Each structure stands twice: as structure tokens, then as C-alpha cells.
N, C-alpha and C positions, 0 to 999 in steps of 0.2 A: 732730676737726673739728666745729664747731657749725653746724647748719643751722637756718634759721628754722622756727618751729613752723607747721605747716599749719593754716589756719583757713578753712573753707568760706565764712565770712562775707565774706572778701575777694573772692570771686568771684560773689557774689549781687548783681549790679549792675543788673539790669533785670527787668521783669515776666515776660518769657518764661522766663528762667533760673529764677526763683523758682517759677513755676508748674510747670515740669518737675520741679524738685527736690521740691516738696510732693507732686505726683502720684506720683512714684516712691516716695517714703517711705510714702504712704498705701497703695500696693499691697503693701507688706510686712506690713501688718496688725500692726504693732508699735507699741503706744502710747508706749513710751519713745522710740523712734526718731522718732515724730511730734512729741513734745514737744521733743526735741533739735533737730529741724528748725525748729520755731517759735522756739526760743531763738536759733538761729543766724541766722535771718532777722531777728528783732527786734534782734539785735546789729548786723547789717549795716545796718539802717534807723535805728539809734540807740535803744537801750533807754530812754533818757531821754525821747525823743520819743514812743515807744510808751506809756510810763507816763502822760504828759500826755494823750494821745489816749484812753486807756482809763479814765482816772481812778483808776488803781491806782498804788501806790508801786512804785518801781523794784525795791526789795528783794523785794517781794511777787511781782513778775513773775519775777525770777530763781528764787525758790522754786517758784512754780507751774509753771515750765517745766523744772524739773530732773527728772532720771531718778527713777523710782519715786514721783513726786508724783501726786496725784489731783486735778487742777484741776477746778473746776466747768465745766460746758458753757458757761455764761455767760462765764467768763473766756476760754476758748478762742475763743468767738465775738468777744469784744471785741478780742483780739489779732489774729485774722484780719482783722477789719474795719479795724483800725489800720494793718495792713500792706497793705491794699487787696485782700483776697481773701475768698472765702466758700466754704463747703462746699456742693456739690450732690450729689444722689443720682441714679444711673442704674442701670438693671437690668443684672445680669451674666448674664442668661439670654437666649438668642437668641429672637427672636420667631418663633413657629411659625404657619404658615398653617393656617387652620381648614378 
């Protein structure tokens, strides 16, 4: 029996779902998983469109977002911007009363 191949990109259809997906992957502290998530989101949003918006070649994006790649921070920022997101930093320590 042949089943269709599962592709998370098919389900990343709104900002809230994408945001939750990225945040959950970031919590894993796994660079390869984060790059895979960016690749999945870029495919969901159209890799060709992301390439145009970032000024990068589509083939370069596939390579930069592949497992075991070491993309420049600038590239990650461009991709995040093109898909409509940014990275923010928050403290993971509880505030203590003085």
C-alpha cells in the first residue's frame, strides 16, 4: 500500500502555526532541526519567492538550509525576514526580588 509522503510544509498555512513551529524547534537547541524548520517554512511559502526576497539563489537557499550546513547569521536573518519573522531574546531566569 502506498501512502502519500508526509510533508510538514503542507500544514504551515498561517502565521500562528509557523510561529509555534519555530518556537518549539528553537526550544530543542538543535541547529540542524532549526535549519530544517526554516527550509520547511521556506518551501511552504515558496522557495522561489524567498529567494527573490532575500536576493539569494534558490539553490543557495537549499544548500544553506540543509542539515549540517553552517549558514551565516546574515543568511538566517534574511530568510526569517522573508518569511515574516525575527528572532527575539528573553531571559530564561526568573526575576528575583531584591
